[in-house]
C-alpha positions as CSV (number, residue, x, y, z in Angstrom):
1,M,0.2,0.3,0.1
2,F,3.1,2.3,0.8
3,L,4.2,2.0,-2.7
4,H,0.5,3.0,-4.1
5,Y,0.7,6.0,-2.0
6,L,4.2,6.9,-3.1
7,E,3.0,6.6,-6.7
8,L,0.0,9.1,-5.9
9,A,2.3,11.4,-4.2
10,W,4.7,11.5,-7.3
11,R,1.8,12.0,-9.8
12,N,0.3,14.9,-7.5
13,T,3.8,16.5,-7.2
14,R,4.2,16.5,-10.9
15,A,0.8,17.9,-11.5
16,A,1.3,20.8,-9.2
17,K,4.9,21.7,-10.2
18,G,5.2,25.0,-9.2
19,L,3.5,24.7,-5.8
20,S,5.7,21.7,-5.1
21,A,8.9,23.7,-6.2
22,L,7.9,26.3,-3.7
23,M,7.5,23.8,-0.6
24,V,10.8,22.1,-1.8
25,L,12.6,25.3,-1.7
26,A,11.1,26.6,1.4
27,L,12.1,23.4,3.4
28,G,15.4,23.2,1.8
29,L,16.2,27.0,2.8
30,G,15.3,26.1,6.3
31,I,17.3,22.7,6.2
32,G,20.3,24.2,4.9
33,A,20.4,27.1,7.3
34,C,19.9,25.0,10.1
35,M,22.5,22.3,9.2
36,T,25.0,24.9,8.6
37,T,24.9,26.3,12.1
38,L,24.3,23.1,13.6
39,T,27.3,21.5,12.1
40,V,29.4,24.3,13.6
41,Y,27.8,23.9,16.8
42,H,28.1,20.1,16.7
43,V,32.1,20.6,16.0
44,L,32.7,23.3,18.6
45,S,30.7,21.6,21.3
46,G,32.0,17.9,20.6
47,D,34.0,15.9,23.2
48,P,37.4,15.8,22.3
49,I,38.2,12.3,24.1
50,P,34.7,11.0,24.8
51,H,35.8,7.5,26.3
52,K,37.6,9.0,29.4
53,S,36.9,12.9,29.3
54,A,35.2,12.3,32.7
55,R,38.3,11.0,34.1
56,L,40.5,13.8,32.9
57,F,40.8,16.9,35.1
58,N,42.7,20.2,34.7
59,V,44.2,21.8,37.7
60,Q,44.3,25.4,38.8
61,L,45.7,26.9,41.8
62,D,45.4,30.6,42.8
63,A,49.3,31.5,43.2
64,G,48.9,35.3,42.1
65,D,49.7,38.3,44.4
66,M,46.9,40.4,45.6
67,V,47.2,43.2,43.1
68,G,43.7,43.5,41.3
69,W,42.5,40.3,43.1
70,Q,38.8,40.1,43.6
71,A,37.1,37.7,45.9
72,G,35.2,34.7,43.8
73,Q,37.3,35.2,40.6
74,E,38.8,32.5,38.7
75,P,42.4,31.3,39.9
76,T,45.5,32.1,37.8
77,F,44.8,30.0,34.5
78,D,48.2,28.0,34.5
79,L,50.3,26.9,37.3
80,T,53.7,28.2,38.2
81,R,56.8,25.7,37.3
82,F,57.3,25.1,41.1
83,D,53.7,24.3,41.8
84,A,53.7,21.8,38.9
85,T,56.9,20.3,39.7
86,A,55.8,19.9,43.3
87,L,52.5,18.3,42.4
88,L,54.2,16.0,39.9
89,R,56.7,14.8,42.5
90,D,53.9,14.1,45.1
91,R,52.0,11.7,42.6
92,K,48.6,11.7,44.0
93,A,47.1,10.9,41.0
94,P,47.7,7.7,39.1
95,R,48.6,9.7,36.0
96,Q,49.5,13.3,35.9
97,V,50.9,15.7,33.2
98,M,52.7,19.1,33.2
99,S,53.2,20.8,29.9
100,S,53.7,23.8,27.8
101,G,54.3,24.7,24.3
102,F,56.8,26.5,22.2
103,N,58.0,26.6,18.4
104,T,61.4,26.0,17.2
105,A,63.3,24.6,14.2
106,V,63.8,20.9,13.7
107,G,66.5,19.8,11.7
108,L,68.9,16.7,10.7
109,P,72.5,16.5,11.4
110,E,73.2,16.6,7.5
111,A,73.5,20.2,6.8
112,S,72.3,19.7,3.3
113,T,68.6,19.2,5.0
114,K,66.7,22.4,5.6
115,P,65.2,22.5,9.2
116,V,61.6,22.5,9.9
117,F,59.9,25.0,11.8
118,S,57.5,22.7,14.1
119,S,55.2,23.5,17.2
120,V,56.6,21.8,20.2
121,R,55.3,20.3,23.5
122,M,57.5,19.9,26.6
123,T,55.9,17.6,28.8
124,S,56.1,14.7,31.3
125,A,56.0,11.0,30.7
126,D,52.4,10.5,31.4
127,F,51.3,12.7,28.6
128,F,50.8,10.0,25.7
129,A,49.1,7.5,27.9
130,M,46.8,10.0,29.2
131,F,45.7,11.4,26.2
132,D,45.6,8.2,24.1
133,A,48.2,9.2,21.8
134,P,48.4,6.6,18.8
135,W,51.9,5.1,18.1
136,Q,53.3,4.3,14.4
137,F,56.6,3.4,15.5
138,G,58.1,3.2,19.2
139,G,56.7,4.8,22.3
140,G,57.2,7.5,24.7
141,W,59.5,8.1,27.4
142,N,59.1,7.1,31.0
143,A,59.4,8.9,34.6
144,A,63.2,7.9,34.8
145,D,64.0,9.9,31.4
146,D,62.1,12.9,33.0
147,E,64.3,12.6,36.2
148,A,67.4,12.2,34.1
149,E,66.8,15.0,31.5
150,A,67.1,12.5,28.6
151,R,67.9,13.7,25.3
152,V,64.8,11.8,23.6
153,A,62.1,13.2,21.6
154,V,58.8,11.9,20.1
155,I,57.7,13.3,16.5
156,S,54.3,13.4,14.6
157,S,53.7,11.6,11.4
158,A,53.5,14.8,9.4
159,L,57.1,15.9,10.7
160,N,58.4,12.1,10.0
161,E,57.4,12.4,6.6
162,K,59.1,15.7,6.0
163,L,62.3,15.0,7.6
164,F,62.5,11.1,6.8
165,G,60.2,10.4,4.0
166,G,57.6,8.6,6.2
167,A,60.1,5.7,7.1
168,N,60.8,4.1,10.5
169,S,63.0,7.0,12.1
170,L,63.4,5.4,15.4
171,G,67.0,5.8,16.6
172,R,67.6,8.6,14.2
173,E,68.8,11.9,15.7
174,V,67.3,15.4,15.2
175,I,69.0,18.8,16.0
176,V,66.9,21.3,18.1
177,R,68.6,24.6,19.0
178,G,72.0,23.1,18.3
179,Q,71.3,19.9,20.5
180,P,71.1,16.3,19.3
181,L,68.0,14.3,20.3
182,R,67.1,10.9,19.7
183,I,63.7,9.6,18.5
184,I,62.1,7.0,20.3
185,G,58.4,7.3,18.9
186,V,56.7,8.4,16.0
187,L,53.0,9.0,16.2
188,K,50.2,8.2,13.6
189,P,48.1,11.1,12.4
190,W,46.2,12.5,15.6
191,K,43.8,15.0,15.6
192,V,42.3,16.0,18.7
193,Q,39.8,19.1,18.8
194,P,39.3,21.2,20.7
195,H,42.9,21.3,21.6
196,F,42.0,21.0,25.3
197,W,45.3,20.3,27.2
198,D,46.4,23.9,26.2
199,L,43.9,26.6,25.2
200,T,46.4,29.0,25.4
201,L,47.8,28.4,21.8
202,G,44.2,28.6,20.3
203,S,41.2,26.2,21.1
204,Y,41.3,24.6,17.4
205,T,45.3,24.5,16.7
206,E,46.7,21.4,15.5
207,T,48.3,18.9,17.7
208,E,51.9,19.4,17.9
209,D,54.8,17.9,15.8
210,F,57.4,17.6,18.5
211,Y,57.6,16.4,21.9
212,L,60.6,16.2,24.5
213,P,60.8,16.0,28.1
214,F,60.0,19.2,30.0
215,S,63.3,18.5,32.2
216,T,65.3,18.2,29.1
217,A,63.7,21.4,27.7
218,M,64.5,23.4,30.7
219,A,68.0,21.9,30.8
220,L,68.6,22.9,27.2
221,K,67.3,26.5,28.3
222,M,64.5,26.2,25.6
223,G,61.9,28.9,25.3
224,H,57.9,29.0,25.8
225,W,55.1,30.2,23.5
226,G,51.7,30.8,24.6
227,N,49.9,32.4,28.0
228,M,52.1,33.6,30.7
229,D,51.2,35.7,33.7
230,C,54.1,37.0,35.9
231,W,53.8,38.9,39.3
232,G,57.6,38.6,39.9
233,K,61.0,37.0,38.6
234,G,63.3,34.3,39.8
235,A,66.2,35.1,42.3
236,N,68.5,37.5,41.2
237,G,66.2,38.8,38.4
238,G,66.4,35.5,36.6
239,S,64.3,34.3,33.7
240,S,60.5,34.0,34.0
241,L,61.0,30.0,33.2
242,D,62.8,29.7,36.5
243,L,61.8,27.3,38.9
244,N,60.9,30.0,41.7
245,A,59.8,32.6,39.4
246,S,56.4,34.0,40.1
247,C,55.0,33.1,36.8
248,S,52.2,30.8,35.6
249,W,52.5,29.2,32.2
250,I,52.4,25.3,32.7
251,Q,49.2,23.4,32.0
252,Y,48.7,20.5,34.7
253,W,46.5,17.5,34.1
254,V,45.5,14.5,36.0
255,E,43.5,11.3,35.2
256,L,41.9,9.8,38.1
257,D,40.8,6.0,37.9
258,K,37.0,7.2,38.9
259,P,35.3,10.4,38.6
260,E,34.4,10.2,42.4
261,D,38.1,10.2,43.1
262,A,38.0,14.0,42.3
263,A,37.0,14.8,45.8
264,A,39.9,13.4,47.4
265,Y,42.4,15.0,45.0
266,R,40.6,18.4,45.5
267,D,41.2,18.0,49.3
268,Y,45.0,17.4,48.6
269,L,45.1,20.6,46.3
270,V,43.4,22.3,49.2
271,A,46.0,21.1,51.8
272,Y,48.8,22.0,49.2
273,S,47.7,25.6,49.1
274,E,47.1,26.1,52.6
275,A,50.7,24.7,53.1
276,Q,51.9,27.2,50.3
277,R,50.1,30.1,52.1
278,K,51.6,29.3,55.2
279,A,55.1,29.2,53.8
280,G,54.3,32.9,52.4
281,R,54.4,31.9,48.8
282,F,50.6,32.1,48.1
283,E,49.0,35.3,48.9
284,R,45.4,34.9,48.0
285,P,42.7,32.9,49.8
286,T,42.7,29.3,48.8
287,N,40.8,28.6,45.4
288,V,41.5,25.7,43.5
289,R,39.7,24.3,40.6
290,L,39.4,20.7,39.4
291,R,37.4,20.4,36.2
292,P,36.9,17.3,34.0
293,V,37.4,18.1,30.4
294,M,34.0,19.4,29.3
295,D,33.5,21.5,32.2
296,W,37.0,22.9,31.4
297,L,36.0,23.7,27.9
298,G,32.5,25.1,29.1
299,A,34.4,27.6,31.6
300,Q,36.8,28.7,29.2
301,K,33.8,29.5,26.8
302,V,35.3,27.4,23.9
303,L,31.8,27.4,22.2
304,P,31.5,31.1,21.2
305,A,28.0,32.6,22.4
306,D,27.4,33.9,18.9
307,V,27.5,30.5,17.8
308,R,24.8,29.2,20.2
309,L,22.8,32.4,19.1
310,Q,23.3,31.6,15.4
311,T,21.9,27.9,16.0
312,W,18.8,28.9,17.8
313,L,18.1,31.6,15.0
314,A,18.6,28.9,12.4
315,F,15.9,26.7,14.1
316,G,13.6,29.6,14.2
317,F,14.1,30.1,10.5
318,L,13.5,26.4,9.8
319,A,10.0,26.8,11.9
320,V,9.0,29.7,9.8
321,C,9.7,27.6,6.7
322,V,7.7,24.7,8.1
323,V,4.7,27.1,8.8
324,N,5.1,28.3,5.2
325,M,5.1,24.7,4.0
326,V,1.8,23.9,6.0
327,G,0.3,26.8,4.3
328,L,1.0,25.6,0.9
329,L,0.1,22.0,1.5
330,L,-3.4,23.3,2.7
331,A,-3.9,25.4,-0.5
332,K,-3.0,22.5,-2.5
333,T,-5.2,20.2,-0.4
334,L,-8.1,22.5,-0.9
335,R,-7.5,22.4,-4.6
336,R,-7.9,18.7,-4.7
337,S,-11.0,18.3,-2.7
338,G,-13.2,17.0,-5.7
339,E,-10.5,14.2,-6.0
340,I,-10.6,13.3,-2.5
341,G,-14.1,13.2,-2.5
342,V,-14.5,10.8,-5.3
343,R,-11.7,8.6,-3.6
344,R,-13.8,8.6,-0.5
345,A,-16.7,7.6,-2.7
346,L,-15.0,4.9,-4.2
347,G,-14.3,3.2,-0.7
348,A,-11.2,4.9,0.5
349,T,-11.3,5.6,4.4
350,R,-10.4,8.8,6.0
351,G,-7.0,6.8,7.3
352,D,-6.1,6.1,3.7
353,I,-6.6,9.7,2.7
354,F,-4.4,10.7,5.9
355,R,-1.6,8.3,5.0
356,Q,-1.7,9.2,1.3
357,F,-1.2,13.0,2.1
358,L,1.4,12.3,4.6
359,V,3.3,10.2,2.2
360,E,3.3,13.2,-0.2
361,A,4.7,15.6,2.4
362,G,7.5,13.0,3.3
363,L,8.3,13.0,-0.5
364,L,8.6,16.6,-0.5
365,G,10.5,16.4,2.5
366,M,13.3,14.2,0.9
367,A,13.4,16.4,-1.8
368,G,13.7,19.3,0.4
369,A,16.6,17.2,2.3
370,L,18.5,17.0,-0.9
371,L,18.3,20.7,-1.6
372,G,19.1,21.5,2.1
373,L,22.3,19.5,2.1
374,V,23.6,21.0,-1.4
375,L,22.8,24.8,0.6
376,A,24.4,23.4,4.0
377,Q,27.6,22.5,2.0
378,G,27.7,25.9,0.4
379,G,26.9,27.6,3.7
380,L,29.8,25.5,5.4
381,W,32.1,26.5,2.6
382,L,31.6,30.0,3.3
383,V,32.2,29.5,7.1
384,R,35.7,27.8,6.1
385,Q,36.4,31.0,4.4
386,S,36.2,32.9,7.6
387,P,39.3,33.7,9.6
388,N,37.9,31.9,12.8
389,D,40.2,29.2,14.2
390,Y,37.6,26.7,14.1
391,A,36.4,27.5,10.3
392,K,38.7,24.8,8.8
393,L,36.5,22.2,10.9
394,A,33.1,23.1,9.6
395,E,32.5,19.7,7.8
396,L,29.4,17.6,7.3
397,D,30.2,14.0,8.8
398,A,28.0,11.0,8.6
399,S,26.3,12.0,11.8
400,M,25.3,15.2,10.5
401,L,24.4,14.1,7.0
402,A,22.1,11.5,8.9
403,L,20.6,14.4,11.0
404,T,20.0,16.4,7.9
405,L,17.7,13.5,6.3
406,G,15.9,12.9,9.6
407,L,15.2,16.6,10.5
408,A,14.0,17.2,6.8
409,L,11.6,14.1,6.8
410,L,10.4,15.0,10.4
411,A,9.7,18.7,9.4
412,S,7.8,17.7,6.4
413,L,5.9,15.3,8.3
414,I,5.0,18.0,10.9
415,A,4.1,20.2,8.4
416,G,1.9,17.7,6.6
417,L,-0.2,16.6,9.6
418,L,-2.8,19.5,9.5
419,P,-3.2,19.3,5.6
420,A,-3.5,15.5,5.9
421,W,-6.1,15.8,8.5
422,R,-8.2,18.4,6.8
423,A,-8.1,16.0,3.6
424,A,-9.5,13.2,5.6
425,L,-12.4,15.3,6.7
426,V,-13.4,16.2,3.3
427,T,-17.1,15.1,2.9
428,P,-17.5,12.8,-0.3
429,A,-21.2,13.7,-0.7
430,V,-20.5,17.6,-0.6
431,Q,-17.9,17.2,-3.3
432,L,-19.8,15.0,-5.4
433,K,-22.7,17.3,-5.6
434,V,-20.3,20.3,-6.6
435,Q,-18.7,17.9,-9.4
């Protein structure tokens, strides 16, 4: 019976080409606008590590001075090197990572090879296991390498391709700031968006190309790139990267076995902060933050407010398009009252008429979905031309494609409910008299 309804719907659609085209255009415009903004929202609000985001926590301690301090405000964004080193040494979490970023040229011992300017992450040993880094060759370093300031490094597949043509480069040496480092691991292509472990470099920056132990980077006096908040320098006017410098610039994350363990770890952070206050290092009242990944991204407003607003406006526009489609379907139904009356007189039930008109609305909805997909792709292309750092991520994936088709079908069926009900109420006797 469905195929019969589908055949009738196709015939009636062809018989009223202009009206049908208007309905498809109205629905297509609504779906196109809605899916463009919804895809951007989906990209920006997604969980970057869904299988374990509830077990990964960002750590904040308020180590700043009292200048400009206000009660209840957020603590300093990052940790000082002193505090990050102390927390790492205490090992109160199964896994913990201190890290920061910088940029530098990475070359080969052969002078004929041109160095490659790369984004770098100096970090501690748990980084790769904590964030589920995928390995192509080898692996990361261990805690003993951190202690020993080992001259080792991990590189991305992209950097491995540039320097070694994609070959297994384990054991090869690279030159960074004039110092040789031995490659012990090569990552597979690794895309994590947002770049949640360090938002200071941009929420949607690419994952780094080069990784080395934090202790090694400090021993080699490598630099820093990203956010830094200073309220004093190290002893004798030293560098802002010194161990005792009053500067926050290090991101710190912990992985806990269960989300419930967060309370115990937070108590440890409070006790640590109180101890630092008594020692005279912390001036502000104790103010710690321990947020899982999604809460951290929400607190840092990674999803721009204007994207939320645009999404609501797009759904409002879709609702207007659906209302217009209802009006057009009603007009089309009234024009076919005679046909409906004849069908009723020949034995069609009200349910048959209702289902026929719903199938017709669904057919128009599928046509509107195809048009909406084309318009959405065009809208996303325009988004990708914008200067926003997330623009390059605006792509329709399989889930968004399925949602587009489902949303168009649902919208068309909702639009078809009232016209189908009105068609089912047509009285055959009245229509036959008119005919």
